[in-house]
VOPAGU-2260 file (C-alpha; in pm, 1 decimal, decimal comma):
REM VOPAGU-2260
SITE   aa  ch    i         X         Y         Z
SITE  UNK   A    0   17983,8   14647,1   -2707,8
SITE  UNK   A    1   17687,4   14555,8   -2931,0
SITE  UNK   A    2   17865,9   14511,7   -3260,7
SITE  UNK   A    3   17806,9   14135,5   -3274,4
SITE  UNK   A    4   17444,9   14154,9   -3164,8
SITE  UNK   A    5   17175,3   14116,0   -3434,0
SITE  UNK   A    6   16896,3   14372,3   -3454,1
SITE  UNK   A    7   16657,0   14131,3   -3282,4
SITE  UNK   A    8   16842,7   13869,6   -3087,3
SITE  UNK   A    9   16684,1   13581,1   -2894,1
SITE  UNK   A   10   16802,2   13545,4   -2536,8
SITE  UNK   A   11   16938,7   13209,8   -2413,8
SITE  UNK   A   12   16622,6   13164,1   -2204,0
SITE  UNK   A   13   16393,6   13166,3   -2508,5
SITE  UNK   A   14   16158,2   12869,2   -2514,2
SITE  UNK   A   15   15867,7   12767,2   -2733,9
SITE  UNK   A   16   15844,0   12714,2   -3104,8
SITE  UNK   A   17   15974,2   12961,8   -3356,0
SITE  UNK   A   18   15710,2   13127,1   -3568,0
SITE  UNK   A   19   15758,2   13075,8   -3943,4
SITE  UNK   A   20   15771,2   13455,1   -3976,4
SITE  UNK   A   21   16005,9   13525,9   -3685,1
SITE  UNK   A   22   16289,4   13618,6   -3918,1
SITE  UNK   A   23   16098,1   13920,0   -4044,9
SITE  UNK   A   24   15930,0   14034,7   -3725,9
SITE  UNK   A   25   16185,0   14255,4   -3553,5
SITE  UNK   A   26   15954,5   14367,0   -3269,7
SITE  UNK   A   27   16153,1   14323,9   -2948,9
SITE  UNK   A   28   16037,9   14147,5   -2636,1
SITE  UNK   A   29   16197,7   14029,4   -2315,2
SITE  UNK   A   30   16338,8   13716,5   -2479,3
SITE  UNK   A   31   16431,9   13886,2   -2805,0
SITE  UNK   A   32   16619,4   14208,5   -2748,7
SITE  UNK   A   33   16665,8   14492,4   -2995,1
SITE  UNK   A   34   16997,7   14661,0   -3058,6
SITE  UNK   A   35   16992,2   15038,3   -3015,4
SITE  UNK   A   36   17268,6   15295,5   -2999,3
SITE  UNK   A   37   17226,7   15327,8   -2621,2
SITE  UNK   A   38   17240,8   14952,8   -2559,5
SITE  UNK   A   39   16999,9   14665,9   -2595,5
SITE  UNK   A   40   16627,3   14725,0   -2554,6
SITE  UNK   A   41   16364,9   14496,7   -2400,6
SITE  UNK   A   42   15991,8   14553,1   -2444,9
SITE  UNK   A   43   15781,8   14405,2   -2166,0
SITE  UNK   A   44   15419,9   14336,1   -2260,9
SITE  UNK   A   45   15174,3   14446,7   -1992,7
SITE  UNK   A   46   14830,5   14324,7   -2109,7
SITE  UNK   A   47   14577,3   14600,6   -2056,3
SITE  UNK   A   48   14856,4   14806,4   -1898,5
SITE  UNK   A   49   14756,8   14658,1   -1561,9
SITE  UNK   A   50   15032,6   14613,2   -1304,2
SITE  UNK   A   51   15028,6   14525,6    -937,7
SITE  UNK   A   52   15263,6   14721,8    -713,8
SITE  UNK   A   53   15483,7   14413,8    -668,8
SITE  UNK   A   54   15520,1   14366,9   -1043,5
SITE  UNK   A   55   15600,7   14734,4   -1081,2
SITE  UNK   A   56   15878,2   14681,7    -825,9
SITE  UNK   A   57   16011,3   14393,0   -1034,4
SITE  UNK   A   58   16027,6   14609,4   -1347,4
SITE  UNK   A   59   16222,3   14875,1   -1159,7
SITE  UNK   A   60   16460,8   14612,0   -1024,4
SITE  UNK   A   61   16533,2   14479,6   -1374,6
SITE  UNK   A   62   16582,8   14831,7   -1512,1
SITE  UNK   A   63   16827,4   14913,2   -1232,5
SITE  UNK   A   64   17021,1   14588,4   -1238,9
SITE  UNK   A   65   17056,1   14540,4   -1613,4
SITE  UNK   A   66   16966,8   14871,5   -1781,2
SITE  UNK   A   67   16995,3   15246,7   -1741,8
SITE  UNK   A   68   16745,7   15248,8   -1453,4
SITE  UNK   A   69   16469,8   15434,1   -1639,8
SITE  UNK   A   70   16135,6   15295,1   -1756,7
SITE  UNK   A   71   15984,5   15406,6   -2085,8
SITE  UNK   A   72   15610,2   15383,8   -2154,1
SITE  UNK   A   73   15497,9   15290,2   -2503,9
SITE  UNK   A   74   15194,7   15379,6   -2715,7
SITE  UNK   A   75   15046,8   15038,3   -2632,9
SITE  UNK   A   76   15070,6   15068,5   -2256,8
SITE  UNK   A   77   15382,3   14850,4   -2239,0
SITE  UNK   A   78   15721,9   14919,9   -2079,9
SITE  UNK   A   79   16059,3   14942,8   -2250,1
SITE  UNK   A   80   16386,3   14893,9   -2066,1
SITE  UNK   A   81   16683,3   15057,5   -2236,8
SITE  UNK   A   82   17058,2   15052,6   -2200,8
SITE  UNK   A   83   17074,2   14678,1   -2136,6
SITE  UNK   A   84   17414,4   14513,1   -2161,4
SITE  UNK   A   85   17438,7   14279,3   -2458,5
SITE  UNK   A   86   17579,0   14017,9   -2221,0
SITE  UNK   A   87   17281,6   14024,6   -1982,5
SITE  UNK   A   88   17156,1   13699,0   -2136,2
SITE  UNK   A   89   16840,3   13562,1   -1978,3
SITE  UNK   A   90   16878,6   13759,4   -1654,3
SITE  UNK   A   91   16596,5   14011,1   -1718,3
SITE  UNK   A   92   16358,5   13740,5   -1839,3
SITE  UNK   A   93   16428,2   13524,7   -1533,3
SITE  UNK   A   94   16341,5   13807,2   -1293,4
SITE  UNK   A   95   16035,6   13911,5   -1493,5
SITE  UNK   A   96   15919,9   13550,8   -1514,2
SITE  UNK   A   97   15952,3   13508,9   -1138,0
SITE  UNK   A   98   15728,4   13813,9   -1095,9
SITE  UNK   A   99   15459,9   13667,8   -1323,1
SITE  UNK   A  100   15529,2   13905,4   -1610,1
SITE  UNK   A  101   15627,2   13629,9   -1852,4
SITE  UNK   A  102   15362,6   13353,9   -1826,0
SITE  UNK   A  103   15442,4   13198,9   -2165,1
SITE  UNK   A  104   15777,0   13231,5   -2338,9
SITE  UNK   A  105   15625,9   13125,6   -2671,6
SITE  UNK   A  106   15360,1   13399,2   -2653,3
SITE  UNK   A  107   15546,7   13687,6   -2493,7
SITE  UNK   A  108   15534,2   13908,8   -2804,1
SITE  UNK   A  109   15174,1   13808,6   -2887,1
SITE  UNK   A  110   15029,4   13945,3   -2560,1
SITE  UNK   A  111   14955,7   14287,6   -2712,3
SITE  UNK   A  112   14630,6   14394,5   -2546,5
SITE  UNK   A  113   14524,5   14752,1   -2476,5
SITE  UNK   A  114   14223,8   14826,7   -2256,5
SITE  UNK   A  115   14024,2   15135,3   -2162,3
SITE  UNK   A  116   14226,0   15263,6   -1864,1
SITE  UNK   A  117   13922,1   15414,0   -1689,2
SITE  UNK   A  118   13704,5   15103,7   -1726,9
SITE  UNK   A  119   13511,7   15044,4   -1406,4
SITE  UNK   A  120   13634,5   15372,9   -1260,3
SITE  UNK   A  121   13433,3   15645,0   -1436,8
SITE  UNK   A  122   13094,4   15477,1   -1451,1
SITE  UNK   A  123   13183,8   15265,8   -1754,5
SITE  UNK   A  124   13185,0   14885,5   -1714,9
SITE  UNK   A  125   13494,3   14697,3   -1610,7
SITE  UNK   A  126   13680,6   14497,3   -1875,4
SITE  UNK   A  127   13900,1   14315,5   -1623,4
SITE  UNK   A  128   13724,3   13983,7   -1679,1
SITE  UNK   A  129   13773,2   14009,0   -2053,4
SITE  UNK   A  130   14138,2   14098,0   -2004,5
SITE  UNK   A  131   14221,1   13801,6   -1782,2
SITE  UNK   A  132   14035,5   13556,5   -2004,3
SITE  UNK   A  133   14175,0   13684,7   -2333,2
SITE  UNK   A  134   14532,4   13683,9   -2205,2
SITE  UNK   A  135   14486,2   13327,7   -2080,7
SITE  UNK   A  136   14333,0   13217,7   -2410,9
SITE  UNK   A  137   14614,8   13374,7   -2614,0
SITE  UNK   A  138   14878,5   13206,6   -2399,0
SITE  UNK   A  139   14694,1   12874,4   -2431,5
SITE  UNK   A  140   14665,4   12884,4   -2810,6
SITE  UNK   A  141   14946,6   12720,7   -3006,2
SITE  UNK   A  142   14838,0   12911,5   -3316,0
SITE  UNK   A  143   14846,1   13251,0   -3138,8
SITE  UNK   A  144   15220,0   13211,9   -3077,8
SITE  UNK   A  145   15261,6   13298,5   -3446,8
SITE  UNK   A  146   15100,1   13642,7   -3408,2
SITE  UNK   A  147   15350,4   13916,0   -3476,2
SITE  UNK   A  148   15458,0   14168,1   -3217,9
SITE  UNK   A  149   15263,0   14424,5   -3420,3
SITE  UNK   A  150   14922,8   14253,8   -3393,2
SITE  UNK   A  151   14696,2   14429,2   -3141,9
SITE  UNK   A  152   14385,6   14343,5   -2941,1
SITE  UNK   A  153   14176,1   14621,6   -2783,4
SITE  UNK   A  154   13916,7   14599,6   -2504,4
SITE  UNK   A  155   13695,5   14908,6   -2500,3
SITE  UNK   A  156   13459,5   14985,7   -2212,4
SITE  UNK   A  157   13225,2   15173,9   -2444,1
SITE  UNK   A  158   13409,5   15506,0   -2416,3
SITE  UNK   A  159   13552,8   15467,5   -2767,0
SITE  UNK   A  160   13903,7   15548,2   -2643,1
SITE  UNK   A  161   14094,2   15234,4   -2739,5
SITE  UNK   A  162   13846,9   15151,0   -3017,4
SITE  UNK   A  163   13998,2   15453,0   -3193,0
SITE  UNK   A  164   14350,2   15309,6   -3183,7
SITE  UNK   A  165   14307,4   15093,7   -3492,9
SITE  UNK   A  166   14358,7   14753,8   -3329,3
SITE  UNK   A  167   14334,4   14434,6   -3532,2
SITE  UNK   A  168   14062,9   14286,1   -3311,2
SITE  UNK   A  169   13850,3   14503,2   -3080,1
SITE  UNK   A  170   13585,3   14415,9   -2821,8
SITE  UNK   A  171   13347,9   14696,3   -2722,7
SITE  UNK   A  172   13120,6   14674,9   -2418,7
SITE  UNK   A  173   12755,8   14759,6   -2481,8
SITE  UNK   A  174   12507,2   14672,2   -2211,7
SITE  UNK   A  175   12506,4   14298,5   -2154,5
SITE  UNK   A  176   12651,4   14239,0   -2499,9
SITE  UNK   A  177   12974,5   14317,0   -2672,7
SITE  UNK   A  178   13062,5   14427,4   -3021,4
SITE  UNK   A  179   13346,8   14262,1   -3212,0
SITE  UNK   A  180   13536,2   14471,4   -3467,8
SITE  UNK   A  181   13790,5   14323,7   -3710,0
SITE  UNK   A  182   14044,8   14579,4   -3827,3
SITE  UNK   A  183   13907,9   14924,8   -3905,4
SITE  UNK   A  184   13577,9   14802,3   -4051,1
SITE  UNK   A  185   13272,6   15014,9   -3973,7
SITE  UNK   A  186   13066,2   14698,8   -3926,6
SITE  UNK   A  187   13081,8   14508,1   -3600,2
SITE  UNK   A  188   12931,8   14180,4   -3480,8
SITE  UNK   A  189   12707,4   14172,8   -3174,0
SITE  UNK   A  190   12743,0   13878,3   -2937,8
SITE  UNK   A  191   12696,0   13798,7   -2567,4
SITE  UNK   A  192   12957,1   13963,8   -2349,0
SITE  UNK   A  193   13071,3   13629,4   -2206,7
SITE  UNK   A  194   13158,4   13508,1   -2556,7
SITE  UNK   A  195   13377,4   13809,1   -2638,8
SITE  UNK   A  196   13728,0   13689,1   -2545,9
SITE  UNK   A  197   13692,1   13355,5   -2722,8
SITE  UNK   A  198   13550,7   13527,5   -3031,7
SITE  UNK   A  199   13846,2   13769,7   -3028,6
SITE  UNK   A  200   14095,6   13483,0   -3018,5
SITE  UNK   A  201   13912,5   13302,1   -3298,8
SITE  UNK   A  202   13927,9   13618,3   -3511,0
SITE  UNK   A  203   14305,6   13634,6   -3454,9
SITE  UNK   A  204   14349,4   13270,5   -3548,8
SITE  UNK   A  205   14141,0   13320,3   -3863,5
SITE  UNK   A  206   14363,6   13617,5   -3948,6
SITE  UNK   A  207   14672,6   13395,9   -3930,4
SITE  UNK   A  208   14518,5   13157,9   -4182,4
SITE  UNK   A  209   14421,7   13447,8   -4408,3
SITE  UNK   A  210   14774,3   13592,8   -4388,5
SITE  UNK   A  211   14961,9   13278,8   -4494,4
SITE  UNK   A  212   14998,6   13375,0   -4858,8
SITE  UNK   A  213   15051,2   13751,1   -4817,4
SITE  UNK   A  214   15273,6   13739,2   -4508,5
SITE  UNK   A  215   15075,0   14029,1   -4359,7
SITE  UNK   A  216   15150,4   14118,6   -3999,0
SITE  UNK   A  217   14824,6   14304,4   -3935,1
SITE  UNK   A  218   14466,8   14305,2   -4064,8
SITE  UNK   A  219   14519,5   14637,2   -4244,3
SITE  UNK   A  220   14810,3   14482,8   -4439,3
SITE  UNK   A  221   14592,0   14213,4   -4599,3
SITE  UNK   A  222   14489,9   14254,4   -4963,0
SITE  UNK   A  223   14139,0   14401,7   -4982,4
SITE  UNK   A  224   13973,6   14081,6   -5104,9
SITE  UNK   A  225   14146,1   13872,8   -4837,2
SITE  UNK   A  226   14046,5   14119,4   -4565,2
SITE  UNK   A  227   13684,1   14108,2   -4683,0
SITE  UNK   A  228   13692,9   13727,8   -4676,0
SITE  UNK   A  229   13837,2   13737,7   -4323,6
SITE  UNK   A  230   13552,5   13954,8   -4194,7
SITE  UNK   A  231   13305,1   13718,8   -4362,6
SITE  UNK   A  232   13470,6   13417,0   -4196,5
SITE  UNK   A  233   13456,2   13582,5   -3854,8
SITE  UNK   A  234   13090,6   13665,9   -3912,6
SITE  UNK   A  235   13010,8   13302,3   -3980,9
SITE  UNK   A  236   13064,5   13221,1   -3613,5
SITE  UNK   A  237   12974,2   13558,2   -3458,5
SITE  UNK   A  238   12642,3   13734,7   -3404,9
SITE  UNK   A  239   12442,3   13978,1   -3617,1
SITE  UNK   A  240   12612,4   14257,7   -3810,1
SITE  UNK   A  241   12576,2   14613,9   -3676,4
SITE  UNK   A  242   12691,1   14938,0   -3843,1
SITE  UNK   A  243   12916,7   15118,3   -3593,2
SITE  UNK   A  244   13185,2   15345,5   -3742,5
SITE  UNK   A  245   13513,2   15338,9   -3555,1
SITE  UNK   A  246   13588,9   15658,8   -3359,9
SITE  UNK   A  247   13846,7   15869,6   -3540,5
SITE  UNK   A  248   14002,7   16034,0   -3236,4
SITE  UNK   A  249   14149,5   15851,4   -2938,7
SITE  UNK   A  250   14087,6   16048,5   -2620,3
SITE  UNK   A  251   14335,6   16002,8   -2338,0
SITE  UNK   A  252   14227,4   16021,5   -1972,2
SITE  UNK   A  253   14254,6   16378,6   -1847,0
SITE  UNK   A  254   14523,8   16425,6   -1581,8
SITE  UNK   A  255   14384,9   16474,8   -1232,4
SITE  UNK   A  256   14117,0   16304,1   -1024,0
SITE  UNK   A  257   13883,1   16046,6   -1181,6
SITE  UNK   A  258   13530,6   16062,4   -1040,9
SITE  UNK   A  259   13213,1   15855,0   -1049,5
SITE  UNK   A  260   12880,6   15857,6    -865,5
SITE  UNK   A  261   12911,5   15709,4    -517,1
SITE  UNK   A  262   12708,1   15388,3    -528,3
SITE  UNK   A  263   12682,3   15385,4    -148,3
SITE  UNK   A  264   12474,0   15704,2    -146,0
SITE  UNK   A  265   12114,1   15636,3     -30,7
SITE  UNK   A  266   11861,3   15669,0    -310,1
SITE  UNK   A  267   11669,8   15934,5    -116,8
SITE  UNK   A  268   11960,7   16178,1    -114,5
SITE  UNK   A  269   12151,8   16369,1    -378,2
SITE  UNK   A  270   12403,2   16138,4    -542,1
SITE  UNK   A  271   12749,8   16207,9    -406,9
SITE  UNK   A  272   13064,3   16192,6    -615,4
SITE  UNK   A  273   13367,7   15990,6    -516,7
SITE  UNK   A  274   13721,8   15995,4    -650,2
SITE  UNK   A  275   13782,8   15646,5    -782,3
SITE  UNK   A  276   14132,1   15703,3    -919,8
SITE  UNK   A  277   14394,7   15959,2   -1013,0
SITE  UNK   A  278   14543,6   16003,2   -1358,2
SITE  UNK   A  279   14885,7   16143,4   -1442,2
SITE  UNK   A  280   15076,0   16206,5   -1761,8
SITE  UNK   A  281   15443,3   16123,2   -1804,5
SITE  UNK   A  282   15650,6   16379,3   -1998,7
SITE  UNK   A  283   15772,2   16199,2   -2311,0
SITE  UNK   A  284   15681,9   15868,2   -2145,2
SITE  UNK   A  285   16012,4   15858,3   -1958,5
SITE  UNK   A  286   16020,7   15773,0   -1586,9
SITE  UNK   A  287   16322,2   15808,0   -1360,0
SITE  UNK   A  288   16358,8   15550,9   -1080,0
SITE  UNK   A  289   16238,9   15795,3    -812,8
SITE  UNK   A  290   15924,6   15876,6   -1012,7
SITE  UNK   A  291   15843,7   15510,4   -1072,1
SITE  UNK   A  292   15901,5   15433,2    -705,9
SITE  UNK   A  293   15666,6   15712,9    -599,2
SITE  UNK   A  294   15395,9   15592,7    -837,9
SITE  UNK   A  295   15432,6   15239,2    -705,3
SITE  UNK   A  296   15421,2   15350,9    -341,4
SITE  UNK   A  297   15109,1   15556,4    -414,1
SITE  UNK   A  298   14941,7   15257,2    -576,6
SITE  UNK   A  299   15032,7   15031,1    -285,4
SITE  UNK   A  300   14879,9   15279,9     -42,7
SITE  UNK   A  301   14541,8   15275,9    -219,1
SITE  UNK   A  302   14424,1   15018,2    -475,0
SITE  UNK   A  303   14755,9   14831,9    -521,8
SITE  UNK   A  304   14727,8   14870,9    -898,5
SITE  UNK   A  305   14871,6   15084,3   -1175,9
SITE  UNK   A  306   14722,1   15109,9   -1523,9
SITE  UNK   A  307   14963,6   15216,7   -1795,0
SITE  UNK   A  308   14779,0   15393,3   -2074,2
SITE  UNK   A  309   14839,7   15394,6   -2452,1
SITE  UNK   A  310   14895,0   15772,1   -2417,3
SITE  UNK   A  311   15202,2   15726,9   -2197,8
SITE  UNK   A  312   15020,8   15805,5   -1877,8
SITE  UNK   A  313   14933,4   15615,4   -1562,5
SITE  UNK   A  314   14602,6   15571,1   -1381,5
SITE  UNK   A  315   14614,2   15469,7   -1015,5
SITE  UNK   A  316   14281,2   15326,9    -893,6
SITE  UNK   A  317   14174,2   15412,7    -541,0
SITE  UNK   A  318   13940,2   15452,4    -372,8
SITE  UNK   A  319   14043,9   15803,6    -274,2
SITE  UNK   A  320   13716,8   15892,2    -100,5
SITE  UNK   A  321   13427,1   16132,7    -160,7
SITE  UNK   A  322   13487,2   16482,7    -290,7
SITE  UNK   A  323   13308,9   16652,0      -0,4
SITE  UNK   A  324   13171,4   17005,1       1,7
SITE  UNK   A  325   13489,9   17148,4    -145,3
SITE  UNK   A  326   13453,0   16932,7    -455,5
SITE  UNK   A  327   13796,2   16783,4    -382,9
SITE  UNK   A  328   13919,0   16463,9    -221,8
SITE  UNK   A  329   14188,8   16538,9      33,0
SITE  UNK   A  330   14368,6   16209,8     -26,9
SITE  UNK   A  331   14357,6   16249,7    -404,4
SITE  UNK   A  332   14481,6   16608,0    -377,4
SITE  UNK   A  333   14773,2   16505,6    -155,0
SITE  UNK   A  334   14873,1   16223,2    -389,8
SITE  UNK   A  335   14852,6   16446,7    -696,5
SITE  UNK   A  336   15051,7   16723,6    -526,5
SITE  UNK   A  337   15332,2   16476,9    -450,0
SITE  UNK   A  338   15332,6   16342,0    -805,9
SITE  UNK   A  339   15335,4   16695,6    -949,3
SITE  UNK   A  340   15636,1   16780,8    -733,0
SITE  UNK   A  341   15809,3   16477,1    -885,0
SITE  UNK   A  342   15765,2   16621,0   -1234,9
SITE  UNK   A  343   15454,9   16435,1   -1353,7
SITE  UNK   A  344   15156,7   16590,6   -1532,8
SITE  UNK   A  345   14864,8   16617,2   -1290,1
SITE  UNK   A  346   14643,8   16879,1   -1454,5
SITE  UNK   A  347   14543,8   17014,1   -1795,2
SITE  UNK   A  348   14756,0   17329,5   -1763,2
SITE  UNK   A  349   15094,9   17157,2   -1779,7
SITE  UNK   A  350   15292,6   17270,3   -2086,5
SITE  UNK   A  351   15385,0   16903,7   -2139,0
SITE  UNK   A  352   15021,1   16803,9   -2194,8
SITE  UNK   A  353   14987,7   16646,3   -2538,6
SITE  UNK   A  354   15361,2   16654,5   -2617,9
SITE  UNK   A  355   15523,0   16331,3   -2733,9
SITE  UNK   A  356   15838,3   16219,4   -2910,1
SITE  UNK   A  357   16022,1   15909,5   -3021,5
SITE  UNK   A  358   16346,5   15816,5   -2844,5
SITE  UNK   A  359   16549,6   16013,5   -3100,2
SITE  UNK   A  360   16925,0   16064,3   -3107,8
SITE  UNK   A  361   17148,8   15940,8   -2944,0
SITE  UNK   A  362   16938,3   15634,9   -2854,8
SITE  UNK   A  363   16836,9   15555,3   -3212,8
SITE  UNK   A  364   17081,3   15540,2   -3502,8
SITE  UNK   A  365   16809,6   15622,1   -3756,0
SITE  UNK   A  366   16712,2   15948,1   -3586,8
SITE  UNK   A  367   16845,6   16265,2   -3745,4
SITE  UNK   A  368   16817,3   16471,7   -3429,5
SITE  UNK   A  369   16770,5   16474,0   -3052,1
SITE  UNK   A  370   16395,9   16529,0   -3085,8
SITE  UNK   A  371   16329,7   16495,6   -2713,9
SITE  UNK   A  372   16553,9   16789,9   -2640,0
SITE  UNK   A  373   16394,5   16982,5   -2925,6
SITE  UNK   A  374   16045,3   16902,9   -2799,6
SITE  UNK   A  375   16144,9   17027,0   -2454,0
SITE  UNK   A  376   16290,9   17347,2   -2595,3
SITE  UNK   A  377   15970,7   17411,8   -2791,7
SITE  UNK   A  378   15731,3   17349,7   -2500,8
SITE  UNK   A  379   15496,4   17644,3   -2459,1
SITE  UNK   A  380   15128,4   17712,2   -2394,7
SITE  UNK   A  381   14901,6   17407,7   -2394,4
SITE  UNK   A  382   14779,4   17344,5   -2746,6
SITE  UNK   A  383   14440,2   17226,2   -2868,1
SITE  UNK   A  384   14603,1   16938,7   -3057,3
SITE  UNK   A  385   14868,9   16692,5   -2943,9
SITE  UNK   A  386   15207,4   16711,5   -3110,5
SITE  UNK   A  387   15449,6   16427,9   -3179,6
SITE  UNK   A  388   15816,2   16473,5   -3271,3
SITE  UNK   A  389   15989,2   16206,1   -3481,3
SITE  UNK   A  390   16356,4   16179,9   -3565,5
SITE  UNK   A  391   16289,3   16007,6   -3898,3
SITE  UNK   A  392   16009,8   15910,3   -4136,0
SITE  UNK   A  393   15927,4   15593,3   -3940,9
SITE  UNK   A  394   15749,6   15797,8   -3669,8
SITE  UNK   A  395   15780,9   15521,9   -3410,6
SITE  UNK   A  396   15509,6   15544,0   -3144,7
SITE  UNK   A  397   15308,4   15821,4   -3309,8
SITE  UNK   A  398   14951,1   15887,7   -3188,9
SITE  UNK   A  399   14625,7   15817,6   -3372,7
SITE  UNK   A  400   14344,4   16042,9   -3484,9
SITE  UNK   A  401   14416,0   16414,7   -3516,3
SITE  UNK   A  402   14757,2   16551,3   -3423,6
SITE  UNK   A  403   15048,5   16770,0   -3530,3
SITE  UNK   A  404   15330,5   16574,0   -3689,0
SITE  UNK   A  405   15686,0   16709,4   -3660,5
SITE  UNK   A  406   15941,2   16504,0   -3853,3
SITE  UNK   A  407   16312,7   16573,9   -3886,8
SITE  UNK   A  408   16431,1   16552,7   -4247,6
SITE  UNK   A  409   16766,2   16638,7   -4408,3
SITE  UNK   A  410   16606,1   16965,3   -4520,0
SITE  UNK   A  411   16468,7   17066,4   -4180,1
SITE  UNK   A  412   16169,8   16999,3   -3955,1
SITE  UNK   A  413   15854,5   16920,8   -4148,8
SITE  UNK   A  414   15529,0   17012,5   -3972,1
SITE  UNK   A  415   15191,5   16881,4   -4086,2
SITE  UNK   A  416   14839,5   16846,2   -3950,2
SITE  UNK   A  417   14724,2   16482,5   -3949,0
SITE  UNK   A  418   14356,5   16385,8   -3953,6
SITE  UNK   A  419   14339,8   16008,8   -3969,1
SITE  UNK   A  420   14472,9   15915,5   -4311,6
SITE  UNK   A  421   14480,4   16275,9   -4436,5
SITE  UNK   A  422   14752,3   16538,0   -4404,5
SITE  UNK   A  423   14720,8   16910,9   -4453,6
SITE  UNK   A  424   14986,3   17104,2   -4652,5
SITE  UNK   A  425   15324,2   17088,6   -4486,5
SITE  UNK   A  426   15554,3   17355,8   -4350,5
SITE  UNK   A  427   15930,6   17312,2   -4330,9
SITE  UNK   A  428   16141,5   17504,0   -4076,6
SITE  UNK   A  429   16517,9   17504,2   -4129,1
SITE  UNK   A  430   16772,7   17544,6   -3846,8
SITE  UNK   A  431   16586,5   17806,2   -3644,8
SITE  UNK   A  432   16476,8   17686,6   -3296,2
SITE  UNK   A  433   16269,5   17998,7   -3225,0
SITE  UNK   A  434   16088,6   17976,3   -3558,5
SITE  UNK   A  435   16035,7   17603,8   -3502,8
SITE  UNK   A  436   15878,3   17656,2   -3158,9
SITE  UNK   A  437   15655,8   17929,0   -3298,3
SITE  UNK   A  438   15543,7   17716,6   -3595,0
SITE  UNK   A  439   15460,8   17418,8   -3372,0
SITE  UNK   A  440   15266,6   17637,3   -3128,5
SITE  UNK   A  441   15068,7   17791,0   -3413,4
SITE  UNK   A  442   14991,5   17449,1   -3562,4
SITE  UNK   A  443   14860,3   17319,6   -3228,2
SITE  UNK   A  444   14638,6   17622,7   -3157,5
């Protein structure tokens, strides 16, 4: 069915200028589909992972009408639709555009923005204003249309969660100011919070100029001297330099209720705690239609919003009410019980906590194994470290920071302990599922 389809094919609806580097950037979008063994694949950018219930409905409708019905969360808080017919043409993009999920055809693959999913919910400041402004600025910049689908913006509420993801341009909230980080540099620039989004866009545009000769897709791909010159150029228009090492470990929201002090509590009384949101994990990032529908209905009942996280989870803002004397919110408990019954991760004791995998075989031709089935067969006690299973050396969608890396090779499953850029000595397990499960469990302990 897909034999005549190129690896990254533009849909007939595609509008806007073609980037000079489009031929080499195979990242899929909604206008440029990717050929996979299970059909075509569309990646829908969801800036900040923030979805209204109505837009979540639209995604489900597109998945059901044109794809296999399932929705797959990515490591950037986006959504992938799989199993699309090669002849679907511009149908998915038309429906997504009508729902407001495709505001600029020329920029659809440039709208890569992750944001702290608990911002404004756990006592940390909201980054919603930054998110709306930055997305609008990116879509309004002719130059930004040339950003590759790999380039990433991050908006961190000060928790350090998305700052640890290694984005190309990061804004970090700090009091009434913000800090601007370019790449993985340990130095940041301090500037007024209101100037953050425009400074982030300018940094991205300066990167594009710096990348002309090297063809780099991301800041980390620039030659060292060019990267240093880029940081200097950004600093020429930004504020004072501050030493602030980037966090090395990205911490996902814990599954369960999200709490914060109740601001309505009188100052003369003990501060009460209210449940501002609930957080759930999604086993392997894969959601069946019934699960997605339940999540959407839950969101519509409370805050009318879903936040897709870079750790393949979902946060549903409330409010869900005060915890009361029991330390629990009845409404939050009821919602979490229903989501747990649907197969989602709602607490730290789930054996699926911290387990991830690429799509694997049969969806990907490059995968040497059905790693999702293998990950499921090896699920055991909750480990201290997350584990990620990859069907080949590309490790698509792998986590950041410290984790256990399981890669299928022709000689067996190779297991290693990753700490940033460092890897501990590797273990190889050959054709023994029990030994493999045991080795993974030991590595995660």
